[in-house]
Each structure stands twice: as C-alpha cells, then as structure tokens.
C-alpha positions as CSV (number, residue, x, y, z in Angstrom):
1,M,42.3,55.5,97.1
2,P,45.8,56.9,96.9
3,R,47.7,56.7,93.5
4,S,50.5,54.4,93.5
5,P,53.9,55.7,92.7
6,G,53.9,53.7,89.5
7,S,50.8,55.3,88.1
8,V,52.3,58.8,88.7
9,T,55.5,57.9,86.8
10,T,53.6,56.7,83.8
11,A,51.5,59.9,83.5
12,S,54.6,62.0,83.8
13,K,56.3,60.2,80.9
14,Q,53.3,60.7,78.7
15,G,53.2,64.4,79.4
16,A,56.9,64.8,78.5
17,A,56.7,63.2,75.0
18,T,58.7,65.1,72.2
19,P,56.8,66.9,69.5
20,A,56.6,65.4,66.0
21,S,59.7,66.1,63.8
22,A,59.6,68.5,60.8
23,P,58.9,67.0,57.3
24,R,62.0,65.8,55.5
25,W,61.6,68.3,52.5
26,R,61.7,71.2,55.0
27,R,64.8,69.9,56.7
28,V,66.5,69.6,53.3
29,L,65.3,72.9,51.9
30,F,66.4,75.0,54.9
31,R,69.9,73.5,55.2
32,P,72.5,76.3,55.0
33,K,74.2,74.8,52.0
34,T,71.0,74.5,50.1
35,L,70.1,78.2,50.9
36,V,73.5,79.3,49.6
37,Y,73.1,77.4,46.4
38,F,69.6,78.9,46.0
39,A,70.9,82.4,46.6
40,V,73.7,82.0,44.0
41,A,71.4,80.6,41.4
42,T,69.0,83.5,41.9
43,A,71.8,86.0,41.7
44,V,73.1,84.5,38.5
45,G,69.7,84.4,36.9
46,L,69.3,88.1,37.7
47,L,72.8,89.1,36.5
48,I,72.8,87.3,33.2
49,P,70.2,89.7,31.6
50,L,72.1,92.6,33.1
51,Y,75.4,91.4,31.7
52,Q,73.9,90.9,28.3
53,R,72.7,94.5,28.3
54,L,76.0,95.9,29.5
55,S,78.4,93.6,27.6
56,P,78.4,95.7,24.4
57,V,79.0,98.8,26.4
58,L,81.9,97.1,28.3
59,A,83.4,95.6,25.2
60,S,83.9,99.0,23.7
61,R,85.7,100.4,26.7
62,P,89.5,101.0,26.3
63,E,90.4,98.6,29.1
64,F,88.9,95.7,27.2
65,Q,90.3,96.5,23.8
66,L,92.9,94.3,22.1
67,T,95.1,95.8,19.4
68,P,98.3,94.7,17.8
69,A,100.2,96.6,20.5
70,T,98.6,94.5,23.2
71,V,99.8,91.2,21.6
72,T,102.8,89.5,23.2
73,L,104.8,87.1,21.1
74,P,108.0,85.1,21.9
75,P,111.3,86.8,21.2
76,A,111.8,86.8,17.5
77,P,115.0,86.4,15.3
78,E,116.1,89.4,13.4
79,W,114.5,88.3,10.2
80,I,111.0,88.3,11.7
81,P,109.3,91.7,11.0
82,Q,108.7,93.8,14.1
83,N,105.1,94.6,13.0
84,L,104.2,90.9,12.6
85,A,101.1,91.3,14.9
86,G,100.0,94.3,12.9
87,Q,100.3,92.4,9.6
88,V,98.2,89.6,11.0
89,F,95.5,92.0,12.2
90,S,95.4,93.8,8.8
91,T,95.5,90.8,6.5
92,T,93.2,88.4,8.2
93,G,90.1,90.5,8.8
94,L,90.6,90.9,12.6
95,G,90.5,94.6,12.2
96,E,92.3,97.1,14.3
97,Q,90.6,96.2,17.6
98,L,89.2,93.1,19.3
99,S,87.4,92.8,22.6
100,L,88.8,90.8,25.6
101,L,85.2,90.0,26.4
102,D,84.6,88.2,23.0
103,P,84.3,84.5,23.9
104,T,85.7,83.5,20.5
105,V,88.7,85.9,20.5
106,S,91.3,83.2,21.4
107,E,90.2,80.9,18.6
108,R,90.1,83.8,16.1
109,V,93.6,85.1,17.0
110,A,95.0,81.5,16.8
111,A,93.5,81.0,13.4
112,A,94.8,84.4,12.2
113,F,98.4,83.9,13.3
114,H,98.4,80.4,11.8
115,T,98.0,81.9,8.3
116,H,101.1,84.1,8.5
117,P,104.0,82.7,6.5
118,W,106.5,83.2,9.3
119,I,104.4,81.1,11.8
120,E,105.1,77.4,11.7
121,R,102.8,76.5,14.5
122,V,100.5,78.3,17.1
123,I,101.0,76.6,20.5
124,S,98.6,78.6,22.6
125,V,96.6,81.8,23.0
126,Q,95.9,83.2,26.4
127,K,93.9,86.3,27.5
128,R,95.3,88.5,30.3
129,W,94.1,91.5,32.3
130,P,94.5,94.4,31.8
131,A,93.7,93.9,28.1
132,R,96.5,91.8,26.7
133,I,96.8,88.6,24.7
134,V,99.8,86.2,24.8
135,V,100.4,84.2,21.7
136,D,102.9,81.4,21.9
137,V,104.2,80.4,18.5
138,I,107.0,78.6,16.7
139,Y,108.6,80.7,14.0
140,R,109.8,79.4,10.7
141,E,113.5,79.6,10.2
142,P,115.1,80.3,6.8
143,V,117.8,77.8,5.8
144,A,118.6,78.7,2.2
145,M,118.0,81.2,-0.6
146,V,116.8,79.7,-3.9
147,C,118.4,81.5,-6.9
148,G,115.6,82.3,-9.3
149,I,115.4,84.2,-12.5
150,D,114.3,87.4,-10.8
151,G,116.1,87.2,-7.5
152,F,116.5,85.1,-4.4
153,Y,113.7,83.2,-2.7
154,P,114.1,82.3,1.0
155,V,112.9,78.9,2.1
156,D,112.8,76.9,5.4
157,R,113.9,73.3,6.0
158,H,110.6,72.0,4.5
159,G,111.0,74.0,1.3
160,I,108.3,76.5,2.5
161,L,108.4,79.8,0.7
162,L,109.1,82.7,3.0
163,P,108.7,86.5,2.5
164,A,111.7,87.9,0.5
165,R,110.8,91.4,1.5
166,D,112.1,90.8,5.0
167,F,115.7,90.2,3.8
168,N,118.3,92.5,2.3
169,A,121.2,91.8,0.0
170,R,123.5,91.2,2.9
171,D,121.2,88.6,4.3
172,V,121.5,86.5,1.1
173,Q,125.2,86.0,1.9
174,T,124.3,84.6,5.3
175,F,122.4,81.6,4.0
176,P,123.3,78.7,1.7
177,V,122.3,79.4,-2.0
178,I,120.5,76.8,-4.0
179,E,121.3,76.9,-7.7
180,Q,119.9,75.4,-10.9
181,I,116.3,75.2,-9.8
182,T,114.3,75.5,-13.1
183,S,110.9,75.6,-11.5
184,A,109.0,78.6,-10.2
185,P,107.2,78.6,-6.8
186,A,103.8,76.8,-7.2
187,G,102.4,78.0,-3.9
188,R,101.9,81.3,-2.0
189,L,104.0,82.6,0.8
190,G,103.9,80.1,3.7
191,E,103.3,77.2,1.3
192,T,105.7,74.6,-0.1
193,W,107.6,75.5,-3.3
194,G,106.2,72.6,-5.1
195,D,109.5,71.1,-6.4
196,P,110.8,68.1,-4.6
197,A,114.4,69.1,-5.5
198,V,114.0,72.4,-3.6
199,T,112.8,70.5,-0.5
200,A,115.7,68.0,-0.7
201,A,118.3,70.9,-1.2
202,A,116.7,72.7,1.8
203,R,117.3,69.6,3.9
204,L,121.0,69.6,2.8
205,A,121.2,73.3,3.6
206,E,119.9,72.7,7.1
207,V,122.7,70.1,7.6
208,L,125.4,72.5,6.4
209,L,124.2,75.2,8.9
210,Q,125.0,72.9,11.8
211,N,128.0,74.0,13.9
212,A,131.3,72.6,12.7
213,D,133.3,74.1,15.5
214,E,132.9,76.7,18.2
215,S,132.8,79.6,15.7
216,H,131.8,78.3,12.3
217,N,129.1,76.2,10.7
218,W,129.9,73.9,7.9
219,W,128.9,76.4,5.2
220,Q,131.4,78.9,6.6
221,L,134.2,76.5,7.4
222,L,134.3,75.1,3.9
223,N,133.9,78.6,2.3
224,L,130.9,77.3,0.3
225,A,129.0,79.4,-2.2
226,A,126.2,77.2,-3.5
227,I,124.3,73.9,-3.4
228,V,124.1,72.8,-7.0
229,V,121.0,70.8,-7.9
230,P,121.1,68.5,-11.0
231,R,119.3,70.1,-13.9
232,N,115.9,68.6,-14.7
233,V,113.5,69.5,-17.5
234,T,110.6,68.1,-15.5
235,L,109.9,67.9,-11.8
236,P,111.4,64.6,-10.4
237,E,108.9,62.1,-9.0
238,S,111.6,61.1,-6.4
239,T,114.7,62.9,-5.2
240,D,116.4,59.8,-4.0
241,E,118.5,59.5,-7.2
242,L,119.4,63.2,-7.4
243,Q,123.2,63.8,-6.8
244,F,123.9,67.1,-5.1
245,E,127.1,69.1,-5.4
246,L,128.7,71.8,-3.3
247,R,130.6,74.7,-4.9
248,T,133.1,76.7,-3.0
249,K,133.7,80.4,-3.5
250,G,137.0,79.6,-5.1
251,G,135.5,77.3,-7.7
252,S,136.2,73.9,-6.1
253,R,133.5,71.2,-6.3
254,I,132.5,68.8,-3.5
255,L,130.4,65.9,-4.7
256,W,128.0,65.4,-1.8
257,G,125.7,62.8,-3.3
258,R,122.1,62.0,-2.4
259,E,119.9,64.1,-0.1
260,P,120.1,63.7,3.7
261,G,117.9,60.9,5.0
262,T,118.1,58.9,1.8
263,S,117.0,55.3,2.1
264,N,119.6,54.1,-0.4
265,P,121.8,51.5,1.4
266,A,124.8,52.2,-0.8
267,E,124.9,55.9,0.3
268,L,127.1,57.1,3.2
269,N,124.9,58.7,5.9
270,V,125.1,62.3,6.9
271,T,127.3,61.6,9.9
272,G,129.8,59.8,7.8
273,K,129.9,62.5,5.2
274,L,130.5,65.3,7.8
275,Q,133.2,63.2,9.3
276,R,134.9,63.1,5.9
277,L,134.6,66.8,5.5
278,R,136.2,67.3,8.9
279,E,139.1,65.0,8.0
280,L,139.5,66.9,4.7
281,H,139.6,70.2,6.5
282,T,142.0,69.0,9.2
283,R,144.4,67.7,6.5
284,Y,144.2,70.3,3.8
285,G,142.3,73.3,5.3
286,S,139.6,75.0,3.3
287,P,139.3,73.7,-0.3
288,D,140.1,77.3,-1.4
289,S,143.2,77.7,0.8
290,Q,145.4,76.5,-2.1
291,R,145.6,78.2,-5.5
292,D,144.3,75.2,-7.4
293,Q,140.6,74.2,-7.7
294,W,139.7,70.8,-6.6
295,L,137.2,68.1,-7.3
296,I,136.5,66.3,-4.0
297,D,134.3,63.2,-4.0
298,I,133.2,62.2,-0.4
299,R,130.8,59.6,-1.7
300,P,133.0,56.5,-2.2
301,L,132.7,54.0,0.6
302,Q,136.5,53.4,0.4
303,G,137.3,57.0,1.2
304,I,137.7,60.5,-0.2
305,D,138.7,61.0,-3.8
306,R,140.5,64.4,-4.2
307,R,141.9,65.5,-7.5
308,M,142.8,68.8,-9.2
309,L,139.8,70.0,-11.1
310,S,141.8,70.7,-14.2
311,A,143.1,67.1,-14.2
312,A,139.7,65.8,-13.7
313,R,138.4,67.8,-16.7
314,N,141.2,66.4,-18.9
315,A,140.4,62.9,-17.8
316,D,136.8,63.4,-18.6
317,S,137.6,64.9,-22.0
318,R,139.8,61.9,-22.9
319,R,137.0,59.5,-22.0
320,N,134.6,61.4,-24.2
C-alpha cells in the first residue's frame, strides 16, 4: 500500500531534528571574555612570584633611585635654603636614597617634609618616571624678628620659631622687630614660641607688612623700627588686654592698642586703625619727617591724638 504524502513528511521532520545543546557551564566557560579573564589571572599569578624575586634587584637600579636631587618642590622664597630636600633626607632618617618601587615611599616622604621647620603643610606627594618625586608644600613665611638676649629670632604669623641660620644681618632690617619679650623659646624650630605675647605681636607684624601703597608696606611707609610689647614678669594668660606700641626709627611712638582680631567691643578694628594711619601720613607725612618726636594715639574712638613727645612727657611728670 503506497505511503501517503502525509506520512512521508512526518518522517522527514523527525530525521531533521537539531542535536541537543551544550551544557550551560561549558557555554559560560568558553565565552571569549571568560577566557581573557582566565588568561590574565593566570599571567598575574605567574608574574607575582617573579616580581617578588626581581623587585630588590630593580629597586637598586639607578633608574629607580630617588635622591634629594630628584625631589621637585614649589618655587621657594629667598629665605628658604636651597638644600632643603637634602636637609629633610639627612635629618629624618630617609637616607641618601629611596626607591621609586617602594610602595610606602610617598607616605614616608610626606611625613619627613612635614617635620621641617620651613614647611607649614604638605599638600601632596606624587611619584614620576623617570625616577622623580614631586612634593607640593606650603612654606612658612617670616613676619617678624623677636629681639632676644643673644640675637634675633625669626617667627611666622603664628609665632612659630624659624631657623635663624637662614638669615643674615641685612635680612633683620627687612622684617618688623618685636621688642621687650622677656621669655625664651619654649619649643624647638618649627614649634610655637610658647609666649602668647609673641603670637599676638606676630599677628600685628603681619598686618604692618600689608601693602600701604604701590611701593611700600605699612612698616616702610611709617618708617617703623619696632613693635614694643608691654613688659610682663610672667606669661599672660590672655593677650586681649595687652596694649602694643609702634616705635619709629626717629623715636616717635604710635599707640596701636590691642592685638588684631581682639574681641573687645571698645577697640577700633584693624581697618579703622589703618585708615587713621593713612590719614596721619597724608596730612603730616612720616612721623619722622619733622624734627620733633611725636606721641600719636590712634586708639580713641573720637579721633587721632597727636602731641609732641616732650610735651607729653612733661604732662605725665606733672600728673605724677
């Protein structure tokens, strides 16, 4: 009996059935991305022991060595020693050489530079190739010289003691001088003096180093010689009651008053005092431009009190 066309079609479909698909784990394992990951992991696993064996050898090679000469610092003012990096390496235990391959080198260099008295803050440390390390820092800036028994001590605006060895006699004349400090430095270089009066006077010195005009700061414009601190037998607990005085090179005296930033509501603020000094200079010139010595009080709220120093002394003697 002949086959019907229908039976022939059914048999053909059964013979053309697709083979069973591969297991899922095999499809995942043999994906190109999976194979690449596997190859990389295998290579890393093989290279790590090799690197550990070769690392000491590579670290000693010249192209991986860091020395003071390979340290890059921001442009420094003239008072910063040119061999600052060398000083840091020699005084902090870094030695003469470091390796660029040392994973802790950035942290070690940052900690070392932070200890130097000329460094106020370490911002960042970055390694470069060929062997070089870039250290971004903020330098401390001197604002005054404290007149001591055995010489002058430079300090910054916070009263931090700076290295006197980096200054010469001519530099002393460049900065405001703080007189009548009876204490000795309590800290080491790079640490605070330890006397609140020094810190307050340093803040005043910072104000007087601001530009008064295009070519002079206030210290220069007024021909000042010293910031005179009130004499104290003991260290003051608070500087808010200390009355500071400015002495000119010609012997005139300017009564400044309390330190900048005082919270005393009866005290004229810094802007007001500088405005009075400008008015004084505009009207009379420098306090030393005339032959007489003057006592100038810029503290009164009603205005400037200006008298000849000899007359002021006579008035004081009559009161006493």
